[in-house]
C-alpha positions in Angstrom: 110.4 -21.8 -200.8 111.3 -22.2 -197.4 113.1 -20.5 -195.3 116.1 -23.0 -195.3 115.6 -24.0 -198.6 116.2 -20.1 -198.9 119.4 -20.5 -196.9 120.3 -22.7 -198.9 119.9 -21.8 -202.0 121.4 -18.7 -200.9 125.1 -20.1 -199.9 125.1 -22.4 -203.0 124.4 -19.1 -204.5 127.7 -17.4 -202.9 130.1 -20.1 -203.5 128.8 -20.4 -207.2 130.0 -16.5 -207.5 133.2 -17.2 -205.1 134.4 -20.2 -207.3 133.6 -17.9 -210.6 136.0 -15.7 -212.1 134.7 -11.9 -210.8 135.7 -10.0 -213.6 133.7 -11.8 -215.9 130.7 -10.1 -214.4 130.0 -6.8 -215.7 130.9 -3.9 -212.7 126.7 -3.1 -212.4 126.1 -6.6 -212.0 129.4 -6.4 -209.2 127.9 -4.1 -206.7 124.3 -5.0 -206.9 125.7 -8.5 -205.8 127.6 -6.5 -203.5 124.5 -4.7 -201.7 122.3 -7.9 -202.2 124.3 -10.0 -200.1 125.8 -7.8 -197.8 122.7 -7.1 -196.8 121.1 -10.4 -197.2 123.7 -11.4 -194.2 122.7 -8.1 -192.6 126.1 -6.2 -192.5 126.4 -2.6 -192.9 129.9 -1.2 -195.3 132.0 -0.9 -193.4 135.0 1.4 -195.1 138.4 2.5 -193.1 138.9 5.2 -195.4 137.3 8.4 -195.2 134.7 9.3 -197.9 137.3 12.4 -198.0 139.2 10.7 -200.0 137.2 10.6 -202.9 137.3 7.2 -203.0 135.2 6.4 -206.0 135.2 2.8 -205.3 133.9 3.3 -202.0 130.7 5.6 -203.1 129.4 3.5 -205.6 129.4 0.5 -202.9 127.6 2.9 -200.5 124.9 3.7 -203.4 125.0 0.3 -204.0 123.7 -0.2 -200.1 121.6 2.6 -200.3 119.2 1.9 -202.6 118.6 -2.1 -201.1 118.7 -1.1 -197.6 114.7 -1.4 -197.7 114.6 -4.8 -199.0 114.4 -7.3 -196.1 117.2 -9.8 -195.6 114.8 -13.1 -197.7 113.8 -10.4 -200.3 117.9 -10.0 -200.8 118.8 -13.4 -200.6 116.3 -13.7 -204.0 117.7 -11.1 -205.4 121.7 -12.4 -205.5 120.4 -16.0 -206.8 118.3 -14.8 -209.1 121.9 -13.0 -210.3 123.5 -15.9 -210.0 121.5 -18.4 -212.0 120.8 -15.6 -214.1 125.4 -15.4 -214.8 126.0 -19.0 -214.3 122.8 -21.0 -215.5 122.1 -25.0 -213.2 123.3 -27.4 -213.5 126.5 -26.3 -210.7 
């Protein structure tokens, strides 16, 4: 798969994910998708809240991002696409 094809497939997978009901996706997969997406677009975690507030959701997000930090953007895109295609088998 060329980089152009990968970018197209990633965008299609993201659009599919956006079109579906997020609450039907298990929370662990939501975290994986979040982390892979953020890594794929090379966007760091940004939270205006302090971790001192004991915000458990933010802590889970940060942990998910730490787990994928060693992946390349290409690897993150492929993993994101793989999860979306398992959740929502093609054709879309």
